[in-house]
N, CA, C, O and the ligand as a Tripos MOL2 file, in Angstrom:
@<TRIPOS>MOLECULE
protein
  265   263    67     0     0
PROTEIN
NO_CHARGES

@<TRIPOS>ATOM
      1 N          37.2470   15.5950   -1.6240 N.3       1 MET1
      2 CA         35.8060   15.3820   -1.8600 C.3       1 MET1
      3 C          35.5320   13.8900   -2.0470 C.2       1 MET1
      4 O          35.2780   13.4350   -3.1630 O.2       1 MET1
      5 N          35.5840   13.1540   -0.9860 N.am      2 THR2
      6 CA         35.3090   11.7150   -1.1020 C.3       2 THR2
      7 C          33.8870   11.3820   -0.6680 C.2       2 THR2
      8 O          33.4790   10.2200   -0.6740 O.2       2 THR2
      9 N          33.1440   12.4080   -0.2940 N.am      3 GLY3
     10 CA         31.7920   12.1460    0.1980 C.3       3 GLY3
     11 C          30.9260   11.4430   -0.8250 C.2       3 GLY3
     12 O          30.1860   10.5140   -0.5010 O.2       3 GLY3
     13 N          31.0270   11.9020   -2.0760 N.am      4 ALA4
     14 CA         30.1750   11.3010   -3.0980 C.3       4 ALA4
     15 C          30.5600    9.8420   -3.3320 C.2       4 ALA4
     16 O          29.7100    9.0080   -3.6440 O.2       4 ALA4
     17 N          31.8730    9.5400   -3.1760 N.am      5 MET5
     18 CA         32.3100    8.1770   -3.4280 C.3       5 MET5
     19 C          31.8050    7.2110   -2.3440 C.2       5 MET5
     20 O          31.5360    6.0410   -2.6180 O.2       5 MET5
     21 N          31.6850    7.7200   -1.1170 N.am      6 SER6
     22 CA         31.2790    6.8260   -0.0280 C.3       6 SER6
     23 C          29.7680    6.7270    0.1110 C.2       6 SER6
     24 O          29.2610    5.9660    0.9350 O.2       6 SER6
     25 N          29.0510    7.5040   -0.7030 N.am      7 TRP7
     26 CA         27.5920    7.4500   -0.6100 C.3       7 TRP7
     27 C          27.0970    6.0910   -1.0760 C.2       7 TRP7
     28 O          27.5490    5.5590   -2.0900 O.2       7 TRP7
     29 N          26.1740    5.5490   -0.3280 N.am      8 GLN8
     30 CA         25.5980    4.2610   -0.7080 C.3       8 GLN8
     31 C          24.0950    4.4040   -0.7720 C.2       8 GLN8
     32 O          23.5100    5.2510   -0.0970 O.2       8 GLN8
     33 N          23.4770    3.5790   -1.5800 N.am      9 PRO9
     34 CA         22.0150    3.6610   -1.6640 C.3       9 PRO9
     35 C          21.4150    3.4190   -0.2860 C.2       9 PRO9
     36 O          21.9220    2.6050    0.4860 O.2       9 PRO9
     37 N          20.3510    4.1170    0.0120 N.am     10 PRO10
     38 CA         19.7080    3.9140    1.3110 C.3      10 PRO10
     39 C          19.0960    2.5220    1.3860 C.2      10 PRO10
     40 O          18.8070    1.9190    0.3530 O.2      10 PRO10
     41 N          18.8990    2.0110    2.5790 N.am     11 PRO11
     42 CA         18.2190    0.7210    2.7000 C.3      11 PRO11
     43 C          16.8050    0.8060    2.1520 C.2      11 PRO11
     44 O          16.3170    1.8840    1.8130 O.2      11 PRO11
     45 N          16.1740   -0.3190    2.0730 N.am     12 ASP12
     46 CA         14.8290   -0.3610    1.5040 C.3      12 ASP12
     47 C          13.8620    0.3560    2.4390 C.2      12 ASP12
     48 O          13.3520   -0.2220    3.3990 O.2      12 ASP12
     49 N          13.6310    1.5960    2.1420 N.am     13 PHE13
     50 CA         12.7820    2.3910    3.0290 C.3      13 PHE13
     51 C          11.3010    2.0100    2.9330 C.2      13 PHE13
     52 O          10.4780    2.4290    3.7470 O.2      13 PHE13
     53 N          10.9940    1.2160    1.9310 N.am     14 SER14
     54 CA          9.5820    0.8260    1.8280 C.3      14 SER14
     55 C           9.2300   -0.1860    2.9080 C.2      14 SER14
     56 O           8.0630   -0.3620    3.2600 O.2      14 SER14
     57 N          10.2670   -0.8530    3.4310 N.am     15 TYR15
     58 CA          9.9970   -1.8460    4.4640 C.3      15 TYR15
     59 C           9.5750   -1.1460    5.7600 C.2      15 TYR15
     60 O          10.2650   -0.2540    6.2520 O.2      15 TYR15
     61 N           8.4560   -1.5590    6.2870 N.am     16 GLY16
     62 CA          8.0040   -0.9730    7.5380 C.3      16 GLY16
     63 C           7.1810    0.2880    7.3670 C.2      16 GLY16
     64 O           6.5270    0.7500    8.3020 O.2      16 GLY16
     65 N           7.2200    0.8380    6.1660 N.am     17 LEU17
     66 CA          6.4040    2.0200    5.9300 C.3      17 LEU17
     67 C           5.1110    1.6110    5.2380 C.2      17 LEU17
     68 O           5.0640    0.5940    4.5460 O.2      17 LEU17
     69 N           4.0780    2.3970    5.4260 N.am     18 PRO18
     70 CA          2.8170    2.0620    4.7690 C.3      18 PRO18
     71 C           2.9640    2.0730    3.2620 C.2      18 PRO18
     72 O           3.4270    3.0500    2.6750 O.2      18 PRO18
     73 N           2.5690    0.9880    2.6510 N.am     19 MET19
     74 CA          2.6190    0.9040    1.1970 C.3      19 MET19
     75 C           1.3890    1.6090    0.6370 C.2      19 MET19
     76 O           0.3430    1.6590    1.2840 O.2      19 MET19
     77 N           1.5210    2.1510   -0.5690 N.am     20 PRO20
     78 CA          0.3460    2.7840   -1.1650 C.3      20 PRO20
     79 C          -0.7110    1.7480   -1.5070 C.2      20 PRO20
     80 O          -0.4040    0.6350   -1.9350 O.2      20 PRO20
     81 N          -1.9370    2.1330   -1.3120 N.am     21 VAL21
     82 CA         -3.0290    1.2250   -1.6560 C.3      21 VAL21
     83 C          -3.1870    1.2440   -3.1700 C.2      21 VAL21
     84 O          -2.9630    2.2820   -3.7930 O.2      21 VAL21
     85 N          -3.5690    0.1170   -3.7830 N.am     22 PRO22
     86 CA         -3.7760    0.1140   -5.2300 C.3      22 PRO22
     87 C          -4.8110    1.1510   -5.6370 C.2      22 PRO22
     88 O          -5.6520    1.5520   -4.8310 O.2      22 PRO22
     89 N          -4.7450    1.5780   -6.8750 N.am     23 THR23
     90 CA         -5.6810    2.5840   -7.3560 C.3      23 THR23
     91 C          -7.0830    2.0020   -7.4760 C.2      23 THR23
     92 O          -7.2850    1.0270   -8.2000 O.2      23 THR23
     93 N          -8.0460    2.5810   -6.7820 N.am     24 PRO24
     94 CA         -9.4140    2.0660   -6.8740 C.3      24 PRO24
     95 C         -10.0410    2.3870   -8.2210 C.2      24 PRO24
     96 O          -9.7210    3.4010   -8.8410 O.2      24 PRO24
     97 N         -10.9260    1.5220   -8.6630 N.am     25 VAL25
     98 CA        -11.6410    1.7690   -9.9070 C.3      25 VAL25
     99 C         -12.8310    2.6730   -9.5890 C.2      25 VAL25
    100 O         -13.6560    2.3370   -8.7390 O.2      25 VAL25
    101 N         -12.9220    3.8190  -10.2680 N.am     26 PRO26
    102 CA        -14.0220    4.7460   -9.9850 C.3      26 PRO26
    103 C         -15.3820    4.0750  -10.1420 C.2      26 PRO26
    104 O         -15.6350    3.3620  -11.1130 O.2      26 PRO26
    105 N         -16.2410    4.3210   -9.1710 N.am     27 GLY27
    106 CA        -17.5960    3.7910   -9.2690 C.3      27 GLY27
    107 C         -17.7630    2.4000   -8.6990 C.2      27 GLY27
    108 O         -18.8860    1.9060   -8.6030 O.2      27 GLY27
    109 N         -16.6590    1.7500   -8.3120 N.am     28 CYS28
    110 CA        -16.7650    0.4020   -7.7600 C.3      28 CYS28
    111 C         -16.8600    0.4890   -6.2400 C.2      28 CYS28
    112 O         -15.9330    0.9510   -5.5760 O.2      28 CYS28
    113 N         -17.9840    0.0440   -5.7000 N.am     29 ALA29
    114 CA        -18.1980    0.1310   -4.2560 C.3      29 ALA29
    115 C         -17.2080   -0.7440   -3.5020 C.2      29 ALA29
    116 O         -16.7760   -0.3940   -2.4030 O.2      29 ALA29
    117 N         -16.8470   -1.8830   -4.0880 N.am     30 ASP30
    118 CA        -15.8950   -2.7660   -3.4210 C.3      30 ASP30
    119 C         -14.5260   -2.1130   -3.3040 C.2      30 ASP30
    120 O         -13.8890   -2.1630   -2.2510 O.2      30 ASP30
    121 N         -14.0800   -1.4990   -4.3940 N.am     31 CYS31
    122 CA        -12.8020   -0.7950   -4.3550 C.3      31 CYS31
    123 C         -12.8250    0.2870   -3.2800 C.2      31 CYS31
    124 O         -11.8840    0.4170   -2.4970 O.2      31 CYS31
    125 N         -13.8930    1.0500   -3.2520 N.am     32 ALA32
    126 CA        -14.0150    2.1260   -2.2720 C.3      32 ALA32
    127 C         -13.9700    1.5610   -0.8590 C.2      32 ALA32
    128 O         -13.4030    2.1700    0.0480 O.2      32 ALA32
    129 N         -14.5730    0.3930   -0.6850 N.am     33 ASP33
    130 CA        -14.5930   -0.2340    0.6320 C.3      33 ASP33
    131 C         -13.1860   -0.6600    1.0500 C.2      33 ASP33
    132 O         -12.7900   -0.4780    2.2010 O.2      33 ASP33
    133 N         -12.4340   -1.2310    0.1000 N.am     34 PHE34
    134 CA        -11.0650   -1.6400    0.4300 C.3      34 PHE34
    135 C         -10.2120   -0.4360    0.7790 C.2      34 PHE34
    136 O          -9.4050   -0.4880    1.7080 O.2      34 PHE34
    137 N         -10.3870    0.6460    0.0400 N.am     35 VAL35
    138 CA         -9.6210    1.8580    0.3240 C.3      35 VAL35
    139 C          -9.9770    2.3810    1.7150 C.2      35 VAL35
    140 O          -9.1020    2.8010    2.4720 O.2      35 VAL35
    141 N         -11.2550    2.3540    2.0400 N.am     36 ALA36
    142 CA        -11.6930    2.8250    3.3550 C.3      36 ALA36
    143 C         -11.1170    1.9480    4.4580 C.2      36 ALA36
    144 O         -10.6980    2.4450    5.5030 O.2      36 ALA36
    145 N         -11.0990    0.6410    4.2180 N.am     37 ARG37
    146 CA        -10.5390   -0.2680    5.2180 C.3      37 ARG37
    147 C          -9.0540   -0.0320    5.4090 C.2      37 ARG37
    148 O          -8.5450   -0.0340    6.5300 O.2      37 ARG37
    149 N          -8.3640    0.1740    4.2840 N.am     38 HIS38
    150 CA         -6.9200    0.4320    4.3410 C.3      38 HIS38
    151 C          -6.6420    1.7220    5.0990 C.2      38 HIS38
    152 O          -5.7320    1.7920    5.9250 O.2      38 HIS38
    153 N          -7.4390    2.7350    4.8030 N.am     39 ARG39
    154 CA         -7.2380    4.0350    5.4590 C.3      39 ARG39
    155 C          -7.4990    3.9170    6.9590 C.2      39 ARG39
    156 O          -6.7600    4.4710    7.7730 O.2      39 ARG39
    157 N          -8.5450    3.1970    7.3110 N.am     40 ALA40
    158 CA         -8.8910    3.0360    8.7250 C.3      40 ALA40
    159 C          -7.8050    2.2540    9.4500 C.2      40 ALA40
    160 O          -7.4520    2.5760   10.5840 O.2      40 ALA40
    161 N          -7.2760    1.2250    8.7910 N.am     41 ALA41
    162 CA         -6.2290    0.4160    9.4140 C.3      41 ALA41
    163 C          -4.9740    1.2400    9.6490 C.2      41 ALA41
    164 O          -4.3310    1.1350   10.6930 O.2      41 ALA41
    165 N          -4.6360    2.0580    8.6690 N.am     42 ARG42
    166 CA         -3.4550    2.9110    8.8330 C.3      42 ARG42
    167 C          -3.6890    3.9390    9.9340 C.2      42 ARG42
    168 O          -2.7740    4.2880   10.6800 O.2      42 ARG42
    169 N          -4.9190    4.4130   10.0230 N.am     43 TYR43
    170 CA         -5.2350    5.4350   11.0250 C.3      43 TYR43
    171 C          -4.9630    4.9130   12.4290 C.2      43 TYR43
    172 O          -4.4830    5.6530   13.2880 O.2      43 TYR43
    173 N          -5.2680    3.6440   12.6630 N.am     44 VAL44
    174 CA         -5.0410    3.0560   13.9790 C.3      44 VAL44
    175 C          -3.6990    2.3170   14.0310 C.2      44 VAL44
    176 O          -3.4180    1.5870   14.9800 O.2      44 VAL44
    177 N          -2.8760    2.5200   12.9920 N.am     45 ARG45
    178 CA         -1.5420    1.9210   12.9240 C.3      45 ARG45
    179 C          -1.5950    0.4000   13.0020 C.2      45 ARG45
    180 O          -0.7390   -0.2340   13.6190 O.2      45 ARG45
    181 N          -2.5930   -0.1610   12.3790 N.am     46 ASP46
    182 CA         -2.7040   -1.6160   12.3270 C.3      46 ASP46
    183 C          -2.1120   -2.0800   10.9980 C.2      46 ASP46
    184 O          -2.8080   -2.1800    9.9880 O.2      46 ASP46
    185 N          -0.8130   -2.3590   11.0270 N.am     47 GLY47
    186 CA         -0.1070   -2.6990    9.7930 C.3      47 GLY47
    187 C          -0.6140   -3.9770    9.1520 C.2      47 GLY47
    188 O          -0.6860   -4.0630    7.9260 O.2      47 GLY47
    189 N          -0.9650   -4.9710    9.9560 N.am     48 SER48
    190 CA         -1.4080   -6.2390    9.3750 C.3      48 SER48
    191 C          -2.7760   -6.0850    8.7230 C.2      48 SER48
    192 O          -3.0430   -6.6900    7.6840 O.2      48 SER48
    193 N          -3.6380   -5.2810    9.3260 N.am     49 ALA49
    194 CA         -4.9560   -5.0520    8.7250 C.3      49 ALA49
    195 C          -4.8110   -4.2680    7.4250 C.2      49 ALA49
    196 O          -5.5240   -4.5190    6.4540 O.2      49 ALA49
    197 N          -3.8840   -3.3190    7.4180 N.am     50 ALA50
    198 CA         -3.6540   -2.5500    6.2010 C.3      50 ALA50
    199 C          -3.1180   -3.4600    5.1020 C.2      50 ALA50
    200 O          -3.5190   -3.3520    3.9440 O.2      50 ALA50
    201 N          -2.2090   -4.3540    5.4750 N.am     51 ALA51
    202 CA         -1.6580   -5.2940    4.4900 C.3      51 ALA51
    203 C          -2.7600   -6.2020    3.9730 C.2      51 ALA51
    204 O          -2.8170   -6.4930    2.7780 O.2      51 ALA51
    205 N          -3.6320   -6.6500    4.8590 N.am     52 ASP52
    206 CA         -4.7530   -7.4950    4.4390 C.3      52 ASP52
    207 C          -5.6100   -6.7580    3.4180 C.2      52 ASP52
    208 O          -5.9970   -7.3220    2.3950 O.2      52 ASP52
    209 N          -5.9000   -5.4980    3.7070 N.am     53 ALA53
    210 CA         -6.7500   -4.7220    2.7960 C.3      53 ALA53
    211 C          -6.1020   -4.6010    1.4280 C.2      53 ALA53
    212 O          -6.7810   -4.6830    0.4040 O.2      53 ALA53
    213 N          -4.7800   -4.4060    1.4100 N.am     54 ARG54
    214 CA         -4.0900   -4.2900    0.1170 C.3      54 ARG54
    215 C          -4.1370   -5.6060   -0.6490 C.2      54 ARG54
    216 O          -4.3900   -5.6350   -1.8530 O.2      54 ARG54
    217 N          -3.8850   -6.7070    0.0840 N.am     55 VAL55
    218 CA         -3.8940   -8.0140   -0.5830 C.3      55 VAL55
    219 C          -5.2760   -8.3140   -1.1410 C.2      55 VAL55
    220 O          -5.4160   -8.7530   -2.2830 O.2      55 VAL55
    221 N          -6.2910   -8.0720   -0.3270 N.am     56 LEU56
    222 CA         -7.6580   -8.3490   -0.7690 C.3      56 LEU56
    223 C          -8.0370   -7.4520   -1.9380 C.2      56 LEU56
    224 O          -8.7270   -7.8790   -2.8640 O.2      56 LEU56
    225 N          -7.5790   -6.2040   -1.8870 N.am     57 MET57
    226 CA         -7.9260   -5.2930   -2.9730 C.3      57 MET57
    227 C          -7.2320   -5.6990   -4.2650 C.2      57 MET57
    228 O          -7.8340   -5.6400   -5.3370 O.2      57 MET57
    229 N          -5.9640   -6.1120   -4.1700 N.am     58 ARG58
    230 CA         -5.2600   -6.5490   -5.3870 C.3      58 ARG58
    231 C          -5.9650   -7.7660   -5.9810 C.2      58 ARG58
    232 O          -6.1240   -7.8760   -7.1970 O.2      58 ARG58
    233 N          -6.3850   -8.6770   -5.1010 N.am     59 ARG59
    234 CA         -7.0950   -9.8640   -5.5900 C.3      59 ARG59
    235 C          -8.3970   -9.4590   -6.2680 C.2      59 ARG59
    236 O          -8.7460   -9.9660   -7.3340 O.2      59 ARG59
    237 N          -9.1060   -8.5350   -5.6300 N.am     60 HIS60
    238 CA        -10.3560   -8.0370   -6.1940 C.3      60 HIS60
    239 C         -10.1050   -7.3790   -7.5480 C.2      60 HIS60
    240 O         -10.8520   -7.6110   -8.4990 O.2      60 HIS60
    241 N          -9.0530   -6.5580   -7.6400 N.am     61 LEU61
    242 CA         -8.7400   -5.9020   -8.9130 C.3      61 LEU61
    243 C          -8.4560   -6.9350   -9.9890 C.2      61 LEU61
    244 O          -8.8680   -6.7780  -11.1380 O.2      61 LEU61
    245 N          -7.7460   -7.9980   -9.6080 N.am     62 ASP62
    246 CA         -7.3870   -9.0210  -10.5820 C.3      62 ASP62
    247 C          -8.6070   -9.8000  -11.0350 C.2      62 ASP62
    248 O          -8.7040  -10.1900  -12.1980 O.2      62 ASP62
    249 N          -9.5450  -10.0280  -10.1140 N.am     63 GLU63
    250 CA        -10.7100  -10.8440  -10.4550 C.3      63 GLU63
    251 C         -11.8090  -10.0490  -11.1570 C.2      63 GLU63
    252 O         -12.4990  -10.5670  -12.0350 O.2      63 GLU63
    253 N         -11.9610   -8.7920  -10.7620 N.am     64 ARG64
    254 CA        -13.0930   -8.0140  -11.2590 C.3      64 ARG64
    255 C         -12.7420   -6.9700  -12.2980 C.2      64 ARG64
    256 O         -13.6010   -6.5590  -13.0770 O.2      64 ARG64
    257 N         -11.5120   -6.5430  -12.3210 N.am     65 HIS65
    258 CA        -11.1830   -5.4010  -13.1750 C.3      65 HIS65
    259 C         -10.0500   -5.7210  -14.1480 C.2      65 HIS65
    260 O          -9.2580   -4.8430  -14.4900 O.2      65 HIS65
    261 N          -9.9730   -6.9360  -14.5800 N.am     66 ARG66
    262 CA         -8.9050   -7.2950  -15.5090 C.3      66 ARG66
    263 C          -9.1750   -6.6890  -16.8780 C.2      66 ARG66
    264 O          -8.3860   -6.8780  -17.8040 O.2      66 ARG66
    265 ZN        -13.4740   -2.8510   -7.6690 Zn       67 ZN67
@<TRIPOS>BOND
     1     1     2 1
     2     2     3 1
     3     3     4 2
     4     3     5 am
     5     5     6 1
     6     6     7 1
     7     7     8 2
     8     7     9 am
     9     9    10 1
    10    10    11 1
    11    11    12 2
    12    11    13 am
    13    13    14 1
    14    14    15 1
    15    15    16 2
    16    15    17 am
    17    17    18 1
    18    18    19 1
    19    19    20 2
    20    19    21 am
    21    21    22 1
    22    22    23 1
    23    23    24 2
    24    23    25 am
    25    25    26 1
    26    26    27 1
    27    27    28 2
    28    27    29 am
    29    29    30 1
    30    30    31 1
    31    31    32 2
    32    31    33 am
    33    33    34 1
    34    34    35 1
    35    35    36 2
    36    35    37 am
    37    37    38 1
    38    38    39 1
    39    39    40 2
    40    39    41 am
    41    41    42 1
    42    42    43 1
    43    43    44 2
    44    43    45 am
    45    45    46 1
    46    46    47 1
    47    47    48 2
    48    47    49 am
    49    49    50 1
    50    50    51 1
    51    51    52 2
    52    51    53 am
    53    53    54 1
    54    54    55 1
    55    55    56 2
    56    55    57 am
    57    57    58 1
    58    58    59 1
    59    59    60 2
    60    59    61 am
    61    61    62 1
    62    62    63 1
    63    63    64 2
    64    63    65 am
    65    65    66 1
    66    66    67 1
    67    67    68 2
    68    67    69 am
    69    69    70 1
    70    70    71 1
    71    71    72 2
    72    71    73 am
    73    73    74 1
    74    74    75 1
    75    75    76 2
    76    75    77 am
    77    77    78 1
    78    78    79 1
    79    79    80 2
    80    79    81 am
    81    81    82 1
    82    82    83 1
    83    83    84 2
    84    83    85 am
    85    85    86 1
    86    86    87 1
    87    87    88 2
    88    87    89 am
    89    89    90 1
    90    90    91 1
    91    91    92 2
    92    91    93 am
    93    93    94 1
    94    94    95 1
    95    95    96 2
    96    95    97 am
    97    97    98 1
    98    98    99 1
    99    99   100 2
   100    99   101 am
   101   101   102 1
   102   102   103 1
   103   103   104 2
   104   103   105 am
   105   105   106 1
   106   106   107 1
   107   107   108 2
   108   107   109 am
   109   109   110 1
   110   110   111 1
   111   111   112 2
   112   111   113 am
   113   113   114 1
   114   114   115 1
   115   115   116 2
   116   115   117 am
   117   117   118 1
   118   118   119 1
   119   119   120 2
   120   119   121 am
   121   121   122 1
   122   122   123 1
   123   123   124 2
   124   123   125 am
   125   125   126 1
   126   126   127 1
   127   127   128 2
   128   127   129 am
   129   129   130 1
   130   130   131 1
   131   131   132 2
   132   131   133 am
   133   133   134 1
   134   134   135 1
   135   135   136 2
   136   135   137 am
   137   137   138 1
   138   138   139 1
   139   139   140 2
   140   139   141 am
   141   141   142 1
   142   142   143 1
   143   143   144 2
   144   143   145 am
   145   145   146 1
   146   146   147 1
   147   147   148 2
   148   147   149 am
   149   149   150 1
   150   150   151 1
   151   151   152 2
   152   151   153 am
   153   153   154 1
   154   154   155 1
   155   155   156 2
   156   155   157 am
   157   157   158 1
   158   158   159 1
   159   159   160 2
   160   159   161 am
   161   161   162 1
   162   162   163 1
   163   163   164 2
   164   163   165 am
   165   165   166 1
   166   166   167 1
   167   167   168 2
   168   167   169 am
   169   169   170 1
   170   170   171 1
   171   171   172 2
   172   171   173 am
   173   173   174 1
   174   174   175 1
   175   175   176 2
   176   175   177 am
   177   177   178 1
   178   178   179 1
   179   179   180 2
   180   179   181 am
   181   181   182 1
   182   182   183 1
   183   183   184 2
   184   183   185 am
   185   185   186 1
   186   186   187 1
   187   187   188 2
   188   187   189 am
   189   189   190 1
   190   190   191 1
   191   191   192 2
   192   191   193 am
   193   193   194 1
   194   194   195 1
   195   195   196 2
   196   195   197 am
   197   197   198 1
   198   198   199 1
   199   199   200 2
   200   199   201 am
   201   201   202 1
   202   202   203 1
   203   203   204 2
   204   203   205 am
   205   205   206 1
   206   206   207 1
   207   207   208 2
   208   207   209 am
   209   209   210 1
   210   210   211 1
   211   211   212 2
   212   211   213 am
   213   213   214 1
   214   214   215 1
   215   215   216 2
   216   215   217 am
   217   217   218 1
   218   218   219 1
   219   219   220 2
   220   219   221 am
   221   221   222 1
   222   222   223 1
   223   223   224 2
   224   223   225 am
   225   225   226 1
   226   226   227 1
   227   227   228 2
   228   227   229 am
   229   229   230 1
   230   230   231 1
   231   231   232 2
   232   231   233 am
   233   233   234 1
   234   234   235 1
   235   235   236 2
   236   235   237 am
   237   237   238 1
   238   238   239 1
   239   239   240 2
   240   239   241 am
   241   241   242 1
   242   242   243 1
   243   243   244 2
   244   243   245 am
   245   245   246 1
   246   246   247 1
   247   247   248 2
   248   247   249 am
   249   249   250 1
   250   250   251 1
   251   251   252 2
   252   251   253 am
   253   253   254 1
   254   254   255 1
   255   255   256 2
   256   255   257 am
   257   257   258 1
   258   258   259 1
   259   259   260 2
   260   259   261 am
   261   261   262 1
   262   262   263 1
   263   263   264 2
@<TRIPOS>SUBSTRUCTURE
     1 MET1         2 RESIDUE 1 A MET
     2 THR2         6 RESIDUE 1 A THR
     3 GLY3        10 RESIDUE 1 A GLY
     4 ALA4        14 RESIDUE 1 A ALA
     5 MET5        18 RESIDUE 1 A MET
     6 SER6        22 RESIDUE 1 A SER
     7 TRP7        26 RESIDUE 1 A TRP
     8 GLN8        30 RESIDUE 1 A GLN
     9 PRO9        34 RESIDUE 1 A PRO
    10 PRO10       38 RESIDUE 1 A PRO
    11 PRO11       42 RESIDUE 1 A PRO
    12 ASP12       46 RESIDUE 1 A ASP
    13 PHE13       50 RESIDUE 1 A PHE
    14 SER14       54 RESIDUE 1 A SER
    15 TYR15       58 RESIDUE 1 A TYR
    16 GLY16       62 RESIDUE 1 A GLY
    17 LEU17       66 RESIDUE 1 A LEU
    18 PRO18       70 RESIDUE 1 A PRO
    19 MET19       74 RESIDUE 1 A MET
    20 PRO20       78 RESIDUE 1 A PRO
    21 VAL21       82 RESIDUE 1 A VAL
    22 PRO22       86 RESIDUE 1 A PRO
    23 THR23       90 RESIDUE 1 A THR
    24 PRO24       94 RESIDUE 1 A PRO
    25 VAL25       98 RESIDUE 1 A VAL
    26 PRO26      102 RESIDUE 1 A PRO
    27 GLY27      106 RESIDUE 1 A GLY
    28 CYS28      110 RESIDUE 1 A CYS
    29 ALA29      114 RESIDUE 1 A ALA
    30 ASP30      118 RESIDUE 1 A ASP
    31 CYS31      122 RESIDUE 1 A CYS
    32 ALA32      126 RESIDUE 1 A ALA
    33 ASP33      130 RESIDUE 1 A ASP
    34 PHE34      134 RESIDUE 1 A PHE
    35 VAL35      138 RESIDUE 1 A VAL
    36 ALA36      142 RESIDUE 1 A ALA
    37 ARG37      146 RESIDUE 1 A ARG
    38 HIS38      150 RESIDUE 1 A HIS
    39 ARG39      154 RESIDUE 1 A ARG
    40 ALA40      158 RESIDUE 1 A ALA
    41 ALA41      162 RESIDUE 1 A ALA
    42 ARG42      166 RESIDUE 1 A ARG
    43 TYR43      170 RESIDUE 1 A TYR
    44 VAL44      174 RESIDUE 1 A VAL
    45 ARG45      178 RESIDUE 1 A ARG
    46 ASP46      182 RESIDUE 1 A ASP
    47 GLY47      186 RESIDUE 1 A GLY
    48 SER48      190 RESIDUE 1 A SER
    49 ALA49      194 RESIDUE 1 A ALA
    50 ALA50      198 RESIDUE 1 A ALA
    51 ALA51      202 RESIDUE 1 A ALA
    52 ASP52      206 RESIDUE 1 A ASP
    53 ALA53      210 RESIDUE 1 A ALA
    54 ARG54      214 RESIDUE 1 A ARG
    55 VAL55      218 RESIDUE 1 A VAL
    56 LEU56      222 RESIDUE 1 A LEU
    57 MET57      226 RESIDUE 1 A MET
    58 ARG58      230 RESIDUE 1 A ARG
    59 ARG59      234 RESIDUE 1 A ARG
    60 HIS60      238 RESIDUE 1 A HIS
    61 LEU61      242 RESIDUE 1 A LEU
    62 ASP62      246 RESIDUE 1 A ASP
    63 GLU63      250 RESIDUE 1 A GLU
    64 ARG64      254 RESIDUE 1 A ARG
    65 HIS65      258 RESIDUE 1 A HIS
    66 ARG66      262 RESIDUE 1 A ARG
    67 ZN67       265 GROUP 0 **** ****
């Protein structure tokens, strides 16, 4: 039974996969807009647009919802 010994952690599976969008603040139209943009970008498999939406949303969360 050497199978368990040779097991290695999987590579970083988060790389290349869609990252979760930050949690939107209820009632905030801007948050809802970022989530919608992220969802639309993922729908068309536009990874860079989805990443942009996440970055912009995190910045928005930091500036408006601290
Ligand atoms: Zn917001």
